[in-house]
Backbone as numpy.savetxt, mean C-alpha at the origin, in Angstrom:
# Nx Ny Nz CAx CAy CAz Cx Cy Cz
28.85 -18.91 1.51 28.58 -17.69 1.43 29.91 -16.87 1.63
30.12 -16.05 1.05 31.58 -15.32 1.19 31.42 -14.26 2.26
32.47 -13.96 3.22 32.17 -12.83 4.01 31.35 -11.68 3.85
32.11 -11.02 2.40 31.76 -9.85 2.02 30.08 -10.02 1.92
29.65 -11.01 1.04 28.28 -10.86 0.86 27.44 -11.46 2.47
28.02 -11.78 3.50 27.14 -11.74 4.66 27.02 -10.70 5.32
28.53 -9.94 5.16 28.29 -8.58 5.50 27.64 -7.62 4.90
27.13 -7.63 3.85 26.45 -6.64 3.18 24.71 -6.99 3.45
24.90 -8.60 3.37 23.17 -9.02 4.01 23.17 -8.28 5.51
23.90 -8.55 6.22 23.63 -8.00 8.00 23.46 -6.40 7.54
24.77 -5.86 7.06 24.06 -4.17 6.89 22.70 -3.97 6.11
22.28 -4.74 5.36 20.99 -4.29 5.03 19.93 -4.78 6.12
20.27 -5.64 6.57 19.23 -6.32 7.57 19.36 -4.91 8.31
20.46 -4.78 9.05 20.43 -3.42 10.11 19.68 -2.29 9.59
19.46 -2.19 8.81 19.12 -0.77 7.76 17.59 -0.86 7.57
17.27 -2.17 7.14 15.83 -2.49 7.30 15.03 -2.45 8.77
15.99 -2.70 9.58 15.18 -2.61 10.69 15.22 -1.55 11.55
16.21 -0.79 11.23 15.94 0.50 11.87 15.01 1.38 11.02
14.47 1.42 9.89 13.58 2.11 8.97 12.15 1.40 8.81
12.01 -0.02 9.23 10.89 -0.78 9.39 9.33 0.08 9.71
9.67 0.52 10.84 8.36 1.09 11.53 7.88 2.32 11.03
9.00 3.20 11.05 8.73 4.53 10.52 8.27 4.63 8.74
8.74 3.66 8.13 8.55 3.44 6.97 7.06 3.04 6.61
6.73 1.74 7.31 5.13 1.31 7.46 4.12 2.45 7.79
4.72 3.19 8.98 3.59 4.12 9.15 3.68 5.29 8.18
4.47 5.60 7.44 4.36 6.69 6.76 3.49 6.06 5.56
3.77 4.99 4.95 3.11 4.33 4.19 1.89 4.79 4.45
1.17 4.05 5.52 -0.02 4.11 5.77 -0.61 5.46 5.78
0.58 6.40 6.62 -0.25 7.91 6.43 -0.76 8.08 5.10
0.22 8.11 4.08 0.42 8.47 2.85 -0.82 8.06 1.94
-1.13 6.70 2.55 -2.26 6.15 1.50 -3.63 6.56 2.35
-3.52 6.84 3.77 -5.16 7.13 4.08 -5.28 8.72 3.32
-4.22 9.81 3.66 -4.00 10.99 3.09 -4.37 10.98 1.46
-3.82 9.88 0.79 -4.25 9.87 -0.55 -5.79 9.25 -0.64
-6.54 8.52 0.10 -7.89 8.12 -0.26 -8.67 9.28 0.48
-8.31 10.22 1.39 -9.17 11.25 1.76 -9.43 12.36 0.39
-8.15 12.73 0.00 -8.05 13.39 -1.26 -8.65 12.71 -2.26
-9.24 11.62 -2.36 -9.79 11.03 -3.75 -11.10 11.28 -3.28
-11.85 10.41 -1.91 -13.17 10.87 -1.74 -13.68 12.42 -1.70
-12.55 13.43 -1.44 -12.75 14.50 -1.51 -13.30 15.26 -3.08
-12.83 14.24 -4.24 -13.46 14.71 -5.56 -11.99 15.07 -6.25
-10.82 14.80 -5.86 -9.80 15.25 -6.37 -9.31 14.11 -7.75
-9.83 13.15 -7.51 -9.74 12.55 -8.31 -11.17 11.53 -9.84
-11.99 12.93 -9.32 -13.31 12.58 -10.03 -12.69 12.90 -11.55
-12.05 13.55 -11.82 -11.70 13.49 -13.67 -10.69 12.46 -13.71
-9.82 11.70 -13.33 -9.25 10.85 -13.51 -9.38 9.44 -12.28
-10.44 9.21 -12.00 -10.33 7.99 -11.43 -9.45 6.53 -11.45
-8.75 6.89 -12.82 -7.63 5.78 -12.54 -6.64 6.07 -11.62
-6.38 7.47 -10.88 -5.39 7.54 -10.01 -5.50 6.76 -8.95
-6.82 6.65 -8.59 -7.41 5.20 -7.20 -6.68 4.09 -7.26
-6.82 3.55 -8.56 -6.02 2.25 -8.82 -4.53 2.55 -8.59
-4.16 3.38 -9.24 -2.41 3.39 -9.19 -1.95 3.89 -7.97
-2.53 4.47 -7.12 -2.22 4.62 -5.31 -2.12 3.22 -4.80
-3.28 2.42 -5.23 -3.18 1.36 -4.31 -2.06 0.42 -4.55
-2.17 0.42 -5.91 -1.11 -0.47 -6.99 0.38 -0.22 -6.33
0.52 1.17 -6.09 1.88 1.19 -5.41 2.03 0.94 -4.00
1.01 1.59 -3.20 1.26 1.15 -2.04 1.25 -0.19 -1.81
0.62 -1.29 -1.98 0.58 -2.61 -2.30 1.73 -3.10 -2.86
2.45 -2.69 -3.81 3.90 -2.93 -4.37 4.74 -2.60 -3.24
4.69 -1.69 -2.41 6.07 -1.57 -1.78 5.54 -2.30 -0.39
4.56 -2.76 -0.28 4.54 -3.31 1.24 4.84 -5.05 0.79
4.35 -5.27 -0.38 4.81 -6.56 -0.54 6.21 -6.47 -0.87
7.07 -6.05 -1.69 8.63 -5.85 -1.49 9.44 -5.92 -0.26
8.56 -4.96 0.70 9.32 -5.05 1.96 9.35 -6.18 2.73
7.93 -7.17 2.78 7.72 -8.60 3.34 8.29 -9.57 2.55
8.51 -9.37 1.18 9.28 -10.64 0.87 10.79 -10.63 1.18
11.18 -9.02 1.27 12.67 -8.98 1.62 13.01 -9.55 2.98
11.80 -8.73 3.90 12.00 -9.42 5.57 11.96 -10.60 5.62
10.90 -11.45 4.85 10.41 -12.79 5.58 10.80 -13.76 4.68
11.67 -13.81 3.75 11.57 -14.69 2.76 12.50 -15.89 3.52
11.88 -16.97 2.78 12.71 -18.55 3.53 14.06 -18.63 3.32
14.91 -18.24 2.33 16.44 -18.25 2.17 17.13 -17.61 3.12
16.46 -16.79 3.70 17.00 -16.22 5.07 17.50 -16.97 6.27
18.20 -16.59 6.86 18.94 -17.50 7.97 18.53 -16.74 9.30
18.35 -17.44 10.43 18.63 -17.03 11.81 17.69 -15.73 11.72
16.25 -16.19 10.92 15.08 -15.06 11.14 14.25 -15.05 12.58
14.08 -13.85 13.10 13.51 -13.99 14.54 12.22 -13.50 14.77
11.10 -13.92 14.60 9.62 -12.85 14.77 9.61 -11.92 15.94
9.99 -10.78 15.57 9.85 -9.95 17.06 8.23 -9.33 17.34
8.14 -8.61 18.14 6.57 -8.18 18.08 6.33 -7.29 17.27
7.49 -6.56 17.07 7.11 -5.36 15.98 6.63 -6.37 14.35
7.54 -6.85 14.46 7.45 -7.98 13.36 5.90 -8.56 13.48
5.56 -9.21 14.03 3.92 -9.51 14.30 3.11 -8.47 14.10
3.11 -7.26 14.54 2.36 -6.18 14.42 2.34 -5.90 13.07
3.35 -5.87 12.68 3.82 -5.35 11.02 2.61 -6.37 9.88
3.21 -7.71 10.32 2.17 -8.67 9.55 0.73 -8.12 9.38
0.37 -8.25 10.72 -1.48 -8.07 10.92 -1.80 -7.04 10.60
-0.80 -5.70 10.60 -1.72 -4.53 10.37 -1.35 -4.39 8.64
-0.53 -4.78 8.10 -0.53 -5.09 6.93 -1.42 -5.99 5.96
-2.11 -7.34 6.62 -2.82 -7.68 5.99 -4.53 -7.30 6.06
-4.27 -6.09 7.28 -5.47 -5.61 7.32 -5.68 -4.25 6.38
-4.51 -4.02 6.13 -4.15 -3.07 5.26 -4.99 -3.02 3.73
-4.21 -4.09 3.17 -4.39 -4.76 2.13 -5.68 -5.24 1.99
-6.49 -5.73 3.06 -8.13 -5.91 3.11 -8.61 -4.92 2.62
-8.32 -3.91 3.21 -9.22 -2.55 3.51 -9.20 -1.71 2.56
-7.77 -1.72 1.97 -7.40 -0.66 0.86 -8.21 -1.12 -0.88
-8.13 -2.93 -0.55 -8.53 -3.29 -1.82 -10.20 -2.78 -1.65
-10.79 -3.06 -0.81 -12.46 -2.67 -0.64 -12.24 -1.81 -0.81
-11.77 -0.59 -0.56 -11.91 1.03 -0.57 -11.50 1.32 -2.17
-10.54 0.73 -2.77 -10.27 1.13 -3.94 -11.49 0.52 -4.86
-12.19 -0.79 -4.43 -13.12 -0.86 -5.58 -14.40 -0.37 -5.36
-14.64 0.11 -4.21 -15.61 1.19 -3.61 -15.71 2.30 -4.34
-14.40 2.94 -4.30 -14.14 4.34 -5.08 -14.32 4.30 -6.39
-13.89 3.51 -7.06 -13.70 3.32 -8.43 -15.23 2.95 -8.93
-16.23 2.14 -8.01 -17.65 2.08 -8.70 -18.36 3.25 -8.26
-17.86 3.52 -7.29 -18.51 4.97 -7.05 -18.54 6.04 -8.05
-17.34 6.55 -8.22 -16.86 7.36 -9.03 -17.25 7.11 -10.77
-17.71 5.93 -10.83 -17.95 5.28 -12.04 -19.53 5.59 -12.64
-19.93 5.42 -11.36 -21.61 5.45 -11.19 -22.05 6.91 -11.21
-21.28 7.44 -10.57 -21.52 9.22 -10.27 -21.23 9.80 -11.92
-20.30 9.30 -12.71 -20.55 9.71 -13.85 -21.20 9.26 -14.93
-21.99 8.06 -14.68 -22.76 7.59 -15.66 -24.26 8.47 -14.97
-24.05 8.99 -13.70 -25.68 9.62 -13.49 -25.42 11.03 -14.21
-24.37 11.54 -14.06 -24.07 12.69 -14.89 -24.35 12.71 -16.16
-23.76 11.67 -16.83 -23.67 11.37 -18.15 -25.25 11.58 -18.43
-25.82 10.70 -18.06 -27.36 10.77 -18.14 -28.00 11.82 -17.95
-27.97 12.80 -17.16 -28.41 13.89 -17.05 -28.36 14.69 -17.93
-27.16 15.03 -18.28 -26.52 16.04 -19.36 -27.38 15.52 -20.57
-27.24 14.08 -20.87 -27.88 14.07 -22.31 -29.18 14.16 -22.17
-30.04 13.70 -21.19 -31.56 14.32 -20.78 -31.79 15.62 -21.29
-31.02 16.45 -20.58 -31.37 18.12 -20.73 -30.96 18.56 -21.70
-30.29 18.06 -22.67 -29.63 18.86 -23.98 -30.64 18.15 -24.94
C-alpha cells in the first residue's frame, strides 16, 4: 500500500476516534427523542416514519461498525470505549427493533379501532 493511502487511512482513523463517542451518544439521543415524539402521537398520521427513523439509525450504526471493525484493517486494538460501543450498540439495536415493531403494531391496531368505531357510528 502506498504512503499516501496509508496517510489517508491514518487521518480517517484519527478523525473517527475523535468523533466516535460524541457521535454515538448524539445518535442514541436523537433516536430516543424520536421515539418519545412517536409515542406522543406525532406519527399517528404516518406511522411509516417509525420504520424510517429506525432504519436510518441502524444504517448509521452499521456503517460505523463496518468501518471501525472490518477485518481488512491492520493494527486494530480494542479499547474500553470500543468494547462499550459494541455492547451498547447491540443492546440499542435489539431494543429499537422491539420498540419499532411494538409501535407499528400499536398504531395499526389503534387505526383499526378508530375505523371500526367510525364505521359503526355512521
